Structures are given as structure tokens and as C-alpha cells.
N, C-alpha and C positions, 0 to 999 in steps of 0.2 A: 278483070273488070275494074273500072275506075271507081274508087271509093273515096267519099268524103266522110270523115268522122265529125259528126255535127254536134258533139258535146264533149269538150275536153277542158281541163283546167290547168293553168300553168302559174308558177310562182318564181320570183327571183331566185337564182342559184343559191345564194347565201341562206335563204330561209325555206327552200323547197322541201327539205326533209322535215323540218319542224311544222310547216304548214300542212304537209301531207299527213303527218302523225296526228295533228289536231283534228283533221277531218275523220281519220280513223277512229279517234276517241269519241267524236260526236256521234258517229253511226255505230260504234262498237263493232267495227268490222276491220279485218286486216287490209291494208292497202297494197296494191300490186307493186308500186314503185314510187320513188320520189318524184314529185310533180314539176320537174324542171323542163324547160323547152327542149333541151337536148335529149332527155329521156323520152319525151313524147315523140320526137322524130324517129328515134331508134325503135321504139315500140310499134309505132304505126307502120314502119317499113316492113315489119314482120308479116303484115297482112296486105301490103300493097296500098296503104292509104296515100293518096296524092294531095289531099287538102284537109285542113283541120279548122273547125270552128273553135277558137280559143277564148277563154273568159276567166274571170276571177270575180268573187263577190265581196263587196264592201259590207262590213258588219256595223260600221259607224259612218256618219256623213263625211268625216275628215279623211277617211281612207279612199274616198271616191276618186279624188284627183290623182293620187299617186298610182292607183291601180290602172286608171285609164291611160296615164302616161306609159306605164310599163307594158300594157297590152299593145298599145300603138307602136312602141319601140320594137317589140318582138316581131310584130307584123312587118315592120320595115326591114328587119334582119332576115326574116324567113318568109319568102314569098308563098310558101305552102300555107301560111297562117291567114285566117279570116277572122278578124277580131270583133268582139262585142265590148261595149263599155259596161260599166256598172253604174248604179244610181242608188240614192237613198232619199226617201220622201222628206227627210228633215234638212236636206241640203238647202242653203239659203238662195242659191243661184241655179236652180234646176235648168231653166231654159238656156242660160249662158253655157252651162257645162255640157248640155246636149249639143249646142252649136260647136263647142270646142271639140267634143268627141267626133262629130262629123268631119270637122276640119282636120282632125288627126287621122282620118281614114277609117274610123270604126263604123260598123254597119248595123248596129242594133244595140240592145241593152239586155243584160242578164241581172236578175235579182233573186236572191235566196232568202226568202222571208223567214224560214226557220232559223237561219243563222242570225238574222236581225231581231228575231223574237217579236215579229209584227204580223198581224193578219194580212193576207193578200188584199182583202176588201176593207182595210182600215180607211175610214172616210178621209183622213188627211192625205192619203196616197192618191186619191182619185185625180186631183189636179195634175200630179206628176204623170199619170197614165195619159191624161188628155194632152199634155205637152209632148210626150213621146209619140203619140198617135199623130199629132199635128206635124211633127217633123218627118213623118212617114217611116219611122223606125219600128221594126219588130221587137217584141219583148219576150225573152226566154224566161219563163217562170220555173224555178224548182217547184215540183208538185208532189205532195203527199208525204206522209210519215205517220204510222199508227201511234206514235208517242205524242203527237202535237195536233192542234187544230188550226194552225196558221195557214196551211196550204192545201186545204181540202178542195176537191172538184167543185163543191157547192159554192165555196168562196170565190173561186175563179169565175164561175158562171155569173155570180152577182156582179163582179167587175165587168164582164162582157156585156151585161145588160145595160150598165151605166155608160160604158165607153165602147159601143159596138164597132167603132171604126178602128180600134186598136188591133194590130196584127199580133197574134199570140202564138208562141210555141210552148206547149205544155209538156215539160220534160217527163221522162220515165213513164211512157204510155199514158200520161195524163194524171198519174198519181201513185207514187211509190207506196206499196202496201195499202193503197186505197183504190185498187183497180176495180173493185166491185161497185164503186160509186160513180165511176167515170161515165158509163153509158147512160145512166139515169139523170146525170147532172149537166154534162157538157153538151152544148148544142151542136147541131150540124151546121157549121158556119164556114163560109169561104175564108174567113180571117183566122181560122184555127188550124194549127199543125201540131204534131206530136213527134217526139223522138223515142228511140227504143232503148235508151241508156238505163243502166241500173234496174233492169226489169227481167231480162231473159233468164237469169240464173234462178229466179224465184217464181215468176209468173208462169202458171201452167200454159203449155203450148196451145191448148184449145181456147183458153181465155184470151191469149194474145191474138189468135186468129179471129176470134169473134169481134174484138175491138177493131182490128184492121178492116174486117168486112163491114162493120157498122159505119166507120168514118171514111173508108175508101183508102186504098193503098197509096193514092197520090198525096195523102196528107201525112205521111210518115217519113222521118229521116233516120238513118242509121247513126248511132252514137255509142261510145264505149264508157263515157264518164271517167276517162283517164284523170287521175292515177288510181281510180278505185278498182277497176277490173282489168284482167289480162286480155289484150286484144285478140290473141289467137283463140282463146276460149270463147270470147264474145262473138267472134265471127262464126265459130262452129255452132254456137247456140242459135244464131240468126239463121244459118243455113238449115238447121234442124226444123225450122218452121215449115219447110216444104213448099215455099213460094216458087212460082215459076221464075225463070231467068229474067223475063221482062219485068216482073214485079220486083224482083231483087234490084234490078238496075234502077228502077224508079226510086227505091228507098235508099240505095247507095249514093246516088248523085243527082239524077235529073229532077226529082222533087225539090231538092235544096236549090239547085241552079235556077229553076223556074221561080221559086218563091222569092229569092234574092235578086232576080233579074240578071243572072250570070249567063255567059255563053255555055251551051251544052257541050259536054265532051263525048 
């Protein structure tokens, strides 16, 4: 089956190990592997991944430019990669950088507000979301963490009410360790999608299936959150949900292709 891994992170080779360790320290979890582009390709090959959504998250405004350059360069080197830009609401030239990201061939934006230490619905970020929506770019939000309040489903719902035209991908089934809040907070919206990353090792099977049933199988993408989880184990956890082959195919690639306007495989 054709698989797109819709949630992966990569870092330059010289700092891949250090960056991966820093993520592990942040989450207090062991990482599967160094987050280099080469390791991602090798790991994905173990489960037959043919395409990878790749991203990295700026923690300061200044990092935005170099990260976007790096992701774009890696996408040029590796046709399997489908890149997202990063962004920061304190960037002085948001619209110009969004235009530059599009010119670089990037297809959306990823922001990790827990890393930035900023609430998703920070009022100063709303103009940035409107600019992203105006460009027609989807925004992948890191969602949830029971140690922080920055990325709760309620905060994302608040953003979606203010910027209803924004195309949203809510990572981690809509809220890592906040899954109990997702169904009561996030709307049934044509502009809302989810990925399965960093969830299936923890989220009970029945709860995962209830969320898929509530929002519809067509709104989910398969993702491993590389370099956090081992791909073979993640694929096994996904198969263990017991979805039909047709439903799995949607989550593995056709939902992603339709959302981003790509040809179906």
C-alpha cells in the first residue's frame, strides 16, 4: 500500500543528534533515532513510505529564515519530501516570508507553540493566521500536552472561530494527552484535519476509533512524528485499530493527496 508519512521532523546532519536529544529532553521520552534526512528515508523504507511531510519548528523569530531554507533545500535534494515552512508571530515580515516560502516550493506552515512558549490563541498571532489563510496555506499545529496550556483543543477552537477560513491540521489526534477534550471542543469543520502521530502508543484503541468516527475517516492522515517513534511499531499500532483496507488507504495517502491537491496514487 502507498504510504505518506504526514508528520516528520528533520534537522541538518551536524546538529541532528543534538536537536533530537533536545526534543527527547523536552518530552522526557527516549527518541527512536537522530532526526537526519538520511535516517528518515532509511526508517520510512522499512514500512514502505513513499512520501514524507517534513518540517521543523522555529522557537525564535530569527530561526524562521534558516529553517525554511533548510527544509526547501532538502525537498530539492529528495523528491520524496513534501515540505512545510515554519513561522513565528513576532517575525517582522510575515507576509514577505510566506511569499518566500511559497517561492521556495513549500506547501504550508508548521508551528509548535509549546516550544515557543506561546498560547495558540495569543491575540498577537491572529494576524499571522489570517495572512497564512490569505495565502491559501494549511497550518499544522502541534496539539496538546498535559504539562502546558498553550496548545489545548479549546485554544485551537478559539482560533478557528476568529479565522474560520484557515485550513488546520491538528496534530496528535487533535491533542497529545488532551484527547478527552477534542470531541467537546473542536468543531466539525471542512477546514479541519488530524494526524495520527504521537498518539497510538498511548491513546486507547476505543478512544481513537471514537474520534475517527466523530470527525470522519476522511479527515485523518497517518504520521509517525519521526524521530520520536519507531516506524514499524507505529504502523503495527495503526493496523491494530482494525480499520478496513479502504479506510486505511484513505488515511495512508488519499486524504493527504486530496487535501493538498496532489494526484492520487
